[in-house]
N, C-alpha and C positions, 0 to 999 in steps of 0.2 A: 759678277755681282752674286752675293750669296743670298739664296731665298730664305725667308723667315717663316715659310708656310708650315714647316715641320719643326720649328724651334720649340724646345720643351716649354719655355715660358708662355709661348703663344698657345700651345696646346692646353696648358693648365688654365690660362685665362678664359679660353673658349669653353672649357669644361665647366668653369665656375658660372659663366654666363648661361650655359644650358641648364645648369642646376637651379639657378635663380629663376630662370624662365619656367622651368618645370614646377618649382615650388610655388611660383606666382600663379600659374595656371591651376594648380591643385587648390591653392587658397581661394582663388576666385570661384572655383567650382563648389568648394565647401560652403562659401558664403552664399552662393546661389541656392545650394541645397537647403541651407537653414532658412533663407528668405522664403523659399517655396513652402517649407514646412510651416513657417509662421503664418503665411497667407492662408493656407488650408485651415489652420487652427482658428484664425481670425474669422474666416467665413464659414466655419462649421455650422453655426446656427442657421444661416440663411440657406444652407444646402439641405437642411432637414425637410422632411415631408410633413404635410398638414397633420397627419395622424400622430407624428412625433411631437409637434407643437401642442397638440391637444392635451397631452399628458401634463402640461404645465398650467392649464386653466384652473382658476380658483385656488391656486397655491401661491405661497409667499416665496419670492425669489430675490436674488441680488444680481443685477445686471451690470456688467462692466462694458462700457462703450468706448468710442474713440476719445482721444485726449484724456484718458484715465478717468472719465466721468463714471461715477458709480451710482446706481439707482436701486432702491429697494421698495418692494410693495407687492400687492396681490395682483396676479395676472387676471385681468378681466377678459381680454381677448387677444388673439394673435391674428394679424392679417394673413389670410391663406396665400396671398400672392407675394407680398413684399417681406413677410416675416416680421413686420413691425409689431411691437408689444405695447399694450396699453396697461399701465400699472395704476392701481388704486390704493390710496392710503386713507385709513379712517382717522380723523382728527378728533381730539378730545372734546371739541365744541359741538360734536355731532355732525360736522360737515365732513366732506371728503376732498382729497386732492387727487387730481388725475394727471398723469404724464405719459406721453407717447415717445418711445425710443424707436427710431428708424431701424429696420432690419439690417441694412447694409453697414450700420455703425456698431452693431452688437458684436462683442468679442467673446464674452463668456456669460453663461446664465447658470447661476448656482441655486439649487433648491434649498430653501431655508425652513419652510413650514408647510406641512401637508394640509393644514387647515382643519376646521371642525365640521361637524355635520351640517351646521347652519350657514357655513361660509358661502356656499353656492347661492343660497336664498338671499343672503345679505347683499352680495354683489349684483345679482340679477335685479333686485328691487331698486337699486340705485338709479337705473335709467328707465324704469317703467313709469308710464304716465300716472300722475296722481289721480286717484278715484274722485269723482265728483262728490262734493259734500252733500249729505242728505239732510234736508230740512223738514221739520214737522209742519203740519198744516197751519199751526199758529205762527210759526216763523215766516212761512210763505205769505200769509195774510199781512203780516207786518211789513214785509219787504214790498209787497204790492202797494199797500197804502202809502208807504214812504215815497216810492217812486211816483205814484199818481199825484201826490201833493206837491212834490218837487217840480214836476212837469207843469202842473196848473199854475204854480207860483211863477214859472217862466212863460206863462200865457200860451201854453201848448194845450190844445183841446184833447182830452183823453176820455175814453169810454171803456166799459168793461164788457167782455164778450165771453162766449163759451157757456157750457152747461152750468158751471159753478162760478161763472164770472172770473175765471183765473187769468184770462188773457186780456192784456191792455191793448186797446186800439188807439193809435195816435194819429189824429187828423185824418182818419179814414184811409190812410195809405201805408201805415206801419203797425206791426204788432210786436208786443213784447210778452214772451212766454215765461213761466216760472223757470228758474228762480230769479228772473228779472235782472240779469247781468247784461253788459253791453253786447256780448256775443249771442244773447238770446233775442236780439232784434231781427226782424225780417221785413224787408221792403225792397221793391224794385226801383224806388227813387233813391239814388245814391246820396243826393244832397241832404234829404231829410234823414236818411239812415245815419249819415255821418254826424249830423247835428244832434240827434237824439242820443247816440252813443256817447258823444262828448258830454252831454248833459248828465247822463247816467254816471259817467266817470267823476263828475263834479258834485254829485249829490252828497252833501255833508253827512247825511244820516244813513248812507248805505254802508254795508260792510264788505262789499265785493272785493275791495282792495286788500282785504286781509284774508280772503278765502284761499 
């Protein structure tokens, strides 16, 4: 029997198979290299340090995230742990829209606008507590009289206390201090406290709902 191990056709076919295998391995390696590069680029944002993220604060950026989602707005803050970004946009009506993009989903962050001198102040003021409204003595007197009349109308005994009679005392167990809003009530009796606060909220002549 004649062996086909060294037959020219067999050698050629074997060489082709080796070449295809070699090319396939090279192609797979190339794809793996590209995938590795893509993953590094995709996660570049989340590998940044907090000091690098800080450079984007109070600046307008365009963020590209997973599933080709694109967001644009002013960077209010960046979470120092997760790299999540909070973007703020000023709406024409005077309101603002806020969106949070998770750090792991961020692919690219492009700087759009460095901002103006007052940008930082505008962004910081958005989440600061609103200062208490200042009332004149005349306004406080009107609010006190309005509340006192309303409570008496609902058969709640009320007296005035303090040096200038500014504090209302309800049934001897609750006090209401200026400017006479529901949160200005003080009492250890939770039932009476809740009832008086509800009455204050229902006072048709009060303006605390608009404060």
